[in-house]
KOLTI-249707 format. One record per residue (C-alpha): x, z, y; residue number from 1; residue in one letter. Coordinates in Angstrom, 3 decimals. Each point is the difference from the previous one (the first is absolute). Layout:
N
c1  c3  c2  resi  resn
X  Z  Y  NUM  A $
...
***
This chain:
246
c1  c3  c2  resi  resn
88.318  23.224  16.565  1  M $
-0.347  3.514  -1.171  2  T $
-3.490  2.213  0.115  3  K $
-0.753  1.270  3.112  4  G $
2.462  -2.199  1.950  5  M $
-1.580  -3.053  1.785  6  L $
1.433  -3.100  1.786  7  M $
-0.287  -0.126  3.637  8  K $
-3.043  -2.059  1.098  9  S $
-1.444  -1.479  3.191  10  P $
-2.864  2.177  -0.464  11  V $
2.283  2.988  0.839  12  D $
-0.589  -1.361  3.636  13  S $
-3.394  -1.589  0.396  14  L $
-0.115  -2.654  2.541  15  S $
-3.499  -1.175  1.543  16  P $
0.877  -3.795  0.386  17  K $
-2.078  -2.407  -2.402  18  T $
-3.743  -0.499  0.285  19  S $
-2.093  0.084  -3.516  20  V $
-3.551  -0.311  -0.627  21  D $
-2.382  0.331  -3.057  22  P $
0.751  -3.425  -1.042  23  Q $
3.880  0.335  -0.191  24  T $
1.090  -0.050  -3.748  25  S $
1.136  2.930  -1.793  26  E $
3.289  -1.449  -0.472  27  E $
0.760  -0.576  3.552  28  E $
-0.866  3.612  0.471  29  L $
2.399  0.993  -2.393  30  V $
2.549  -2.030  1.568  31  K $
-0.543  1.273  3.710  32  L $
-0.164  3.738  -1.231  33  A $
3.080  -0.234  -2.136  34  Q $
1.594  -1.359  3.816  35  Q $
-1.421  3.336  1.339  36  G $
-3.164  -1.689  2.179  37  E $
-2.382  2.896  0.686  38  E $
-2.915  -2.282  0.281  39  V $
0.098  -1.263  -3.769  40  A $
0.420  3.768  -1.045  41  V $
-3.429  1.016  1.886  42  R $
-1.523  -3.281  -1.440  43  E $
0.659  0.825  -3.550  44  I $
-1.034  3.611  0.484  45  I $
-3.464  -1.286  1.363  46  R $
-0.432  -2.292  -3.210  47  R $
0.883  2.726  -2.169  48  L $
-1.284  3.414  1.353  49  N $
-3.614  -0.689  -1.728  50  P $
1.654  -0.673  -3.622  51  R $
2.211  2.742  0.058  52  L $
-1.959  2.606  1.526  53  F $
-2.646  -0.441  -2.668  54  R $
2.405  -0.223  -2.526  55  I $
1.514  3.381  0.715  56  A $
-3.199  1.185  0.842  57  R $
-1.421  -0.971  -3.516  58  G $
2.696  2.043  -1.506  59  I $
0.212  2.865  2.217  60  L $
-3.145  2.606  1.008  61  D $
0.397  -0.209  3.832  62  N $
0.370  -2.623  2.653  63  S $
2.998  2.112  1.997  64  A $
2.335  -0.076  -3.429  65  E $
-1.045  -3.613  -0.269  66  A $
0.915  -1.000  3.742  67  E $
3.423  1.973  -0.625  68  E $
0.550  -2.299  -3.265  69  I $
-0.811  -3.134  2.194  70  V $
2.616  1.103  2.559  71  Q $
2.289  0.895  -2.670  72  E $
-0.250  -3.233  -1.702  73  T $
0.585  -2.044  3.424  74  Y $
2.980  2.109  0.735  75  L $
1.556  -0.782  -3.378  76  V $
-0.843  -3.827  -0.161  77  A $
1.202  -0.675  3.283  78  F $
3.331  1.568  -0.293  79  T $
0.297  -1.763  -3.174  80  R $
-0.888  -3.372  1.204  81  I $
3.051  -1.456  -0.387  82  E $
-0.245  0.268  -4.050  83  E $
-3.583  -2.072  0.116  84  F $
1.150  -3.121  -1.373  85  R $
-3.566  -1.589  -0.302  86  G $
-0.452  0.226  -3.725  87  D $
-3.326  1.321  0.464  88  S $
-2.237  0.164  2.862  89  K $
0.973  2.645  2.739  90  L $
-3.502  1.309  -0.555  91  S $
0.458  0.710  -3.712  92  T $
3.702  1.277  0.826  93  W $
-1.102  2.639  2.487  94  I $
-3.151  0.729  -2.054  95  T $
2.141  1.021  -3.091  96  K $
1.991  2.520  2.955  97  I $
-3.119  1.445  0.520  98  A $
-1.663  0.294  -3.531  99  L $
3.500  1.771  -0.782  100  N $
0.024  2.339  3.044  101  A $
-3.675  0.812  -0.623  102  A $
0.687  1.148  -3.573  103  K $
3.139  1.771  0.591  104  M $
-2.165  2.026  2.748  105  R $
-2.629  0.524  -2.971  106  L $
2.689  1.043  -2.319  107  R $
1.357  2.609  2.070  108  K $
-3.298  1.785  0.594  109  R $
-0.889  -0.135  -3.965  110  H $
3.598  -0.488  -1.410  111  P $
-1.299  0.315  -3.830  112  T $
-2.775  -2.472  0.733  113  Q $
0.891  -3.906  -0.064  114  E $
-1.905  -2.022  2.226  115  Y $
-1.416  -2.488  -2.591  116  D $
-1.368  2.763  -2.288  117  S $
-2.528  2.047  2.502  118  V $
-2.963  0.742  -2.196  119  S $
-2.878  -2.115  0.620  120  E $
-2.516  2.826  0.174  121  Q $
-2.216  -0.112  3.095  122  L $
0.746  2.942  2.575  123  H $
-3.304  1.318  0.937  124  Q $
0.958  2.165  2.957  125  T $
2.008  -3.282  1.582  126  A $
-0.246  0.152  3.816  127  S $
-0.984  -3.056  2.120  128  V $
3.389  -1.794  1.483  129  I $
0.731  0.171  3.272  130  A $
0.796  -3.748  0.481  131  F $
1.666  -1.330  3.298  132  P $
-2.577  -0.506  2.774  133  S $
-1.588  -3.427  -0.342  134  A $
-0.901  -2.506  3.095  135  P $
-2.955  1.159  2.372  136  Q $
-3.366  -0.738  -1.113  137  R $
-3.493  0.154  1.783  138  S $
-1.789  3.260  0.017  139  P $
-2.995  -1.906  -1.792  140  E $
2.094  -0.608  -3.225  141  S $
2.506  2.866  0.305  142  E $
-2.096  2.514  -2.048  143  H $
-0.708  -2.569  -2.892  144  G $
3.423  -1.164  -0.320  145  V $
1.244  3.803  0.275  146  T $
-1.961  0.968  -2.944  147  Q $
0.664  -3.051  -2.160  148  F $
3.928  0.244  0.571  149  R $
-0.440  3.920  -0.795  150  E $
-1.317  -0.833  -3.371  151  W $
2.690  -2.822  -0.744  152  V $
2.856  2.089  1.457  153  E $
-1.385  2.998  -2.391  154  S $
-0.292  -2.206  -3.064  155  A $
3.464  -1.549  0.403  156  V $
1.399  3.842  0.488  157  S $
-1.457  0.421  -3.666  158  E $
1.826  -2.715  -1.565  159  L $
3.218  0.936  -1.904  160  P $
3.202  -1.406  1.852  161  S $
0.941  -2.627  -2.318  162  N $
-3.555  -1.213  0.412  163  L $
-0.190  0.554  3.566  164  R $
2.914  -2.009  0.750  165  I $
-0.932  -2.895  -1.844  166  V $
-3.794  0.106  1.587  167  F $
1.070  0.428  3.344  168  V $
2.771  -3.221  -0.206  169  L $
-2.767  -1.865  -1.777  170  R $
-3.215  0.800  2.341  171  E $
1.492  1.217  3.404  172  A $
3.290  -2.197  0.115  173  E $
-1.602  -2.895  -1.818  174  G $
3.202  -0.749  -2.100  175  M $
-0.163  -2.179  -3.056  176  A $
0.613  1.772  -3.288  177  I $
2.899  -1.774  -0.833  178  A $
1.322  0.949  3.225  179  D $
-1.085  3.922  -0.678  180  I $
1.758  -0.456  -3.275  181  A $
3.420  -1.129  1.290  182  A $
-0.095  2.746  2.613  183  D $
-0.940  3.224  -2.186  184  L $
2.212  -1.369  -2.942  185  G $
-2.869  -0.163  -2.319  186  I $
-1.761  -2.737  -2.098  187  T $
-2.792  -2.045  1.282  188  V $
-1.936  1.317  -2.846  189  M $
0.470  3.637  1.012  190  T $
-0.804  -0.937  3.447  191  V $
-3.355  -1.659  -1.166  192  K $
-0.957  3.203  -2.306  193  T $
1.045  2.489  2.624  194  R $
-2.135  -1.986  2.841  195  L $
-2.803  0.012  -2.618  196  F $
0.185  3.456  -0.229  197  R $
0.150  1.066  3.421  198  A $
-2.966  -2.451  0.887  199  R $
-2.063  1.586  -2.814  200  R $
0.620  3.791  1.639  201  H $
-0.569  -1.253  3.207  202  M $
-3.527  -1.718  -1.195  203  K $
-1.269  3.326  -1.109  204  K $
-0.165  1.400  3.773  205  L $
-0.541  -3.644  1.485  206  L $
-2.477  -1.512  -1.980  207  E $
-1.486  -1.978  3.003  208  S $
2.948  -0.291  2.287  209  H $
2.598  -1.248  -2.426  210  I $
0.093  -3.618  1.232  211  Q $
2.269  -0.171  3.177  212  G $
0.920  2.447  2.984  213  G $
3.630  0.456  -1.618  214  F $
1.680  -1.946  2.221  215  E $
-0.059  2.972  2.810  216  N $
1.760  2.652  -2.529  217  V $
3.180  1.170  1.159  218  Y $
0.267  -1.890  3.788  219  P $
3.219  0.236  1.295  220  F $
-0.266  -2.058  3.375  221  D $
-0.191  0.206  3.579  222  G $
1.724  2.491  1.727  223  A $
0.919  1.869  -3.349  224  R $
2.069  -3.147  -0.960  225  C $
1.613  -0.794  3.151  226  A $
1.143  3.900  0.307  227  H $
1.439  -0.541  -3.721  228  M $
1.980  -3.080  1.370  229  A $
0.947  2.196  3.031  230  D $
1.348  2.862  -2.200  231  S $
2.134  -2.110  -2.225  232  V $
1.544  -2.025  2.584  233  V $
1.070  3.079  1.452  234  E $
1.395  1.706  -2.731  235  L $
1.816  -3.128  -1.675  236  L $
3.439  0.374  2.015  237  P $
-0.004  3.911  -0.948  238  D $
-0.810  -0.642  -3.498  239  V $
2.844  -3.047  -0.440  240  F $
2.590  2.828  1.820  241  Q $
-0.669  2.497  -3.039  242  T $
0.041  -2.529  -2.682  243  T $
3.259  -1.096  0.898  244  R $
1.603  3.333  0.620  245  S $
-0.840  1.353  -3.521  246  E $
***
């Protein structure tokens, strides 16, 4: 099969027939997605949205671009779902697509700078990251949570890209170090070294707050998650049409 040409896939015409739930195995979801079951596509998106958004946001500098990368990742993944053979986890396969897409976007912006060689000097003028909206909180706790979150977001913003992505995957996504190494294509020792450097930078600004609180960094759920699923499902048929005509 030549580059740019895809075999006709059932996903070309999604059908809402089978029911799935959070306990449905990844293997079963892949089979259903390859058969064109819309519910399987939506469930895969729901499960992977937080990780993919955090990965893209860890590499890029704004949430809008990160969301574009997530959508682009799903369109590539689901138009090529027939090529997935289960040699790795689906999440790993799609994560690599997201990483490549985010890195390519970064290289287009800085064509002479490699993603993995970003300077580790802290940028004192870094602005606060505009994260997607978190779930509603009570008025009594909103002020304190907002202030703490601004401190965390500002500190994360100041991390160099190669440290930020490792820090976000570990602290916000809760991924195992070995999985981070596999997804980023680096050694476990490199992950540990970058994580140590990231935490050292963070500790300078968050000495009394370094423990916990990071599970809410780069959230991607609720209406935002549902909107991503709707957009991908709507665009997939057109993308198939385009790729087959190239």
